[in-house]
C-alpha atoms as an extended CHARMM CRD file, in Angstrom:
* protein
*
        83  EXT
         1         1  MET       CA              9.7830000000       15.5390000000        1.1980000000  PROA      1               0.0000000000
         2         2  ALA       CA             10.1220000000       11.7530000000        0.7390000000  PROA      2               0.0000000000
         3         3  HSD       CA              8.9050000000        9.6680000000        3.3820000000  PROA      3               0.0000000000
         4         4  THR       CA             11.0910000000        6.8680000000        4.7230000000  PROA      4               0.0000000000
         5         5  GLU       CA              9.5510000000        3.4370000000        4.4970000000  PROA      5               0.0000000000
         6         6  ALA       CA              8.6140000000        2.9850000000        7.9620000000  PROA      6               0.0000000000
         7         7  GLU       CA              6.4820000000        5.6490000000        7.3650000000  PROA      7               0.0000000000
         8         8  VAL       CA              4.9330000000        4.3520000000        4.4410000000  PROA      8               0.0000000000
         9         9  LEU       CA              4.2900000000        0.9720000000        5.7840000000  PROA      9               0.0000000000
        10        10  SER       CA              2.6030000000        2.9870000000        8.6690000000  PROA      10              0.0000000000
        11        11  GLY       CA              0.3820000000        5.4770000000        6.6330000000  PROA      11              0.0000000000
        12        12  LEU       CA             -0.4760000000        1.8110000000        4.5640000000  PROA      12              0.0000000000
        13        13  ALA       CA             -1.0410000000        0.2020000000        7.4580000000  PROA      13              0.0000000000
        14        14  GLU       CA             -4.1320000000        3.5710000000        8.4090000000  PROA      14              0.0000000000
        15        15  ILE       CA             -5.2610000000        2.9310000000        4.7230000000  PROA      15              0.0000000000
        16        16  VAL       CA             -5.7810000000       -0.8760000000        4.4840000000  PROA      16              0.0000000000
        17        17  ASN       CA             -7.5320000000       -0.3630000000        8.1540000000  PROA      17              0.0000000000
        18        18  GLU       CA             -9.9870000000        2.3380000000        7.1050000000  PROA      18              0.0000000000
        19        19  GLU       CA            -10.2040000000        0.4150000000        3.7440000000  PROA      19              0.0000000000
        20        20  THR       CA            -11.1430000000       -2.7650000000        5.2000000000  PROA      20              0.0000000000
        21        21  GLY       CA            -11.1100000000       -2.8310000000        9.1440000000  PROA      21              0.0000000000
        22        22  LEU       CA             -7.6100000000       -4.7860000000        9.6330000000  PROA      22              0.0000000000
        23        23  ALA       CA             -5.5080000000       -3.9320000000       12.4080000000  PROA      23              0.0000000000
        24        24  PRO       CA             -3.0400000000       -1.3550000000       11.5540000000  PROA      24              0.0000000000
        25        25  GLU       CA             -0.6120000000       -3.8260000000       13.0330000000  PROA      25              0.0000000000
        26        26  ALA       CA             -1.6790000000       -6.6420000000       10.7720000000  PROA      26              0.0000000000
        27        27  VAL       CA             -0.4460000000       -5.2170000000        7.9790000000  PROA      27              0.0000000000
        28        28  GLU       CA              3.2090000000       -6.2580000000        7.7910000000  PROA      28              0.0000000000
        29        29  PRO       CA              5.9320000000       -6.1090000000        5.1390000000  PROA      29              0.0000000000
        30        30  SER       CA              5.5130000000      -10.1460000000        4.4600000000  PROA      30              0.0000000000
        31        31  LYS       CA              1.6310000000      -10.0530000000        3.9500000000  PROA      31              0.0000000000
        32        32  SER       CA              0.4350000000      -10.4550000000        0.3910000000  PROA      32              0.0000000000
        33        33  PHE       CA             -2.6930000000       -8.6620000000        0.0820000000  PROA      33              0.0000000000
        34        34  THR       CA             -4.6810000000      -11.0520000000       -1.1950000000  PROA      34              0.0000000000
        35        35  ASP       CA             -3.8520000000      -14.3680000000        0.3970000000  PROA      35              0.0000000000
        36        36  ASP       CA             -2.9390000000      -12.9170000000        3.7860000000  PROA      36              0.0000000000
        37        37  LEU       CA             -4.7510000000       -9.9440000000        4.3640000000  PROA      37              0.0000000000
        38        38  ASP       CA             -8.1660000000      -10.9580000000        1.9840000000  PROA      38              0.0000000000
        39        39  ILE       CA             -7.5630000000       -7.3640000000       -0.1240000000  PROA      39              0.0000000000
        40        40  ASP       CA            -10.0300000000       -8.0670000000       -3.4000000000  PROA      40              0.0000000000
        41        41  SER       CA             -9.3940000000       -5.8260000000       -6.3820000000  PROA      41              0.0000000000
        42        42  ILE       CA            -11.7080000000       -2.8030000000       -5.5920000000  PROA      42              0.0000000000
        43        43  SER       CA            -10.7890000000       -2.7520000000       -2.2370000000  PROA      43              0.0000000000
        44        44  MET       CA             -7.6920000000       -2.7320000000       -3.3630000000  PROA      44              0.0000000000
        45        45  MET       CA             -7.7270000000       -0.2510000000       -6.0730000000  PROA      45              0.0000000000
        46        46  THR       CA             -9.1600000000        1.8560000000       -3.1840000000  PROA      46              0.0000000000
        47        47  ILE       CA             -6.0690000000        1.5380000000       -1.3260000000  PROA      47              0.0000000000
        48        48  VAL       CA             -4.3040000000        2.3320000000       -4.2080000000  PROA      48              0.0000000000
        49        49  VAL       CA             -6.0400000000        5.2170000000       -4.6810000000  PROA      49              0.0000000000
        50        50  ASN       CA             -5.6030000000        6.8980000000       -1.1710000000  PROA      50              0.0000000000
        51        51  ALA       CA             -1.9530000000        5.7740000000       -1.1090000000  PROA      51              0.0000000000
        52        52  GLU       CA             -1.3530000000        8.1140000000       -3.5980000000  PROA      52              0.0000000000
        53        53  LYS       CA             -2.8410000000       10.5800000000       -2.1260000000  PROA      53              0.0000000000
        54        54  LYS       CA             -1.0800000000       10.4860000000        0.8370000000  PROA      54              0.0000000000
        55        55  PHE       CA              2.1670000000        9.9880000000       -0.8230000000  PROA      55              0.0000000000
        56        56  SER       CA              2.1230000000       11.9460000000       -3.6180000000  PROA      56              0.0000000000
        57        57  VAL       CA              2.5830000000        9.6800000000       -5.6600000000  PROA      57              0.0000000000
        58        58  LYS       CA              1.3670000000        7.9510000000       -9.5120000000  PROA      58              0.0000000000
        59        59  ILE       CA              0.7070000000        4.2980000000       -9.4710000000  PROA      59              0.0000000000
        60        60  PRO       CA             -0.1000000000        2.9970000000      -12.8640000000  PROA      60              0.0000000000
        61        61  ASP       CA             -2.6230000000        0.3870000000      -13.1340000000  PROA      61              0.0000000000
        62        62  ASP       CA             -0.8230000000       -1.6600000000      -14.7390000000  PROA      62              0.0000000000
        63        63  ASP       CA              1.9350000000       -2.1180000000      -12.0310000000  PROA      63              0.0000000000
        64        64  VAL       CA             -1.3280000000       -2.5870000000       -9.1870000000  PROA      64              0.0000000000
        65        65  LYS       CA             -0.5190000000       -6.0490000000      -10.1680000000  PROA      65              0.0000000000
        66        66  ASP       CA              2.6140000000       -6.2360000000       -9.2000000000  PROA      66              0.0000000000
        67        67  LEU       CA              2.2260000000       -4.9850000000       -5.6700000000  PROA      67              0.0000000000
        68        68  VAL       CA              1.5940000000       -8.7570000000       -4.3770000000  PROA      68              0.0000000000
        69        69  THR       CA              2.7990000000       -8.0970000000       -0.4430000000  PROA      69              0.0000000000
        70        70  VAL       CA              2.6810000000       -4.4520000000        1.2870000000  PROA      70              0.0000000000
        71        71  GLN       CA              6.5690000000       -4.6410000000        0.8340000000  PROA      71              0.0000000000
        72        72  ASP       CA              6.2320000000       -4.6860000000       -2.7090000000  PROA      72              0.0000000000
        73        73  ALA       CA              3.3430000000       -1.8130000000       -2.2770000000  PROA      73              0.0000000000
        74        74  VAL       CA              6.0500000000        0.1510000000        0.3890000000  PROA      74              0.0000000000
        75        75  ASP       CA              9.2330000000       -0.5050000000       -2.3490000000  PROA      75              0.0000000000
        76        76  TYR       CA              7.1070000000        0.9750000000       -4.6000000000  PROA      76              0.0000000000
        77        77  ILE       CA              5.9180000000        3.8100000000       -2.8780000000  PROA      77              0.0000000000
        78        78  VAL       CA              9.3860000000        4.7270000000       -2.1530000000  PROA      78              0.0000000000
        79        79  LYS       CA             10.9990000000        4.5500000000       -5.2920000000  PROA      79              0.0000000000
        80        80  ALA       CA              7.7550000000        6.2840000000       -7.0610000000  PROA      80              0.0000000000
        81        81  GLN       CA              8.6720000000        9.0560000000       -4.2050000000  PROA      81              0.0000000000
        82        82  GLN       CA             12.4540000000        9.9470000000       -5.6290000000  PROA      82              0.0000000000
        83        83  ALA       CA             11.3500000000        9.4030000000       -9.6240000000  PROA      83              0.0000000000
């Protein structure tokens, strides 16, 4: 069953919290992973792997560079679920 955008955002916030210790409410759609949330490339890859598992999607390494904001990731995951 596909997750809604709100469910993906909430799940992504939990994953970011587990990886970085950031409060889930700090993970807002407009936030940049690197500039606002201070997530480095290694943490980002861990977040991507955990998101793939949680949402049963595949995010190729070449696409990760395009996930600049939290909303980019939410949109990608929602779309990937429908593929």
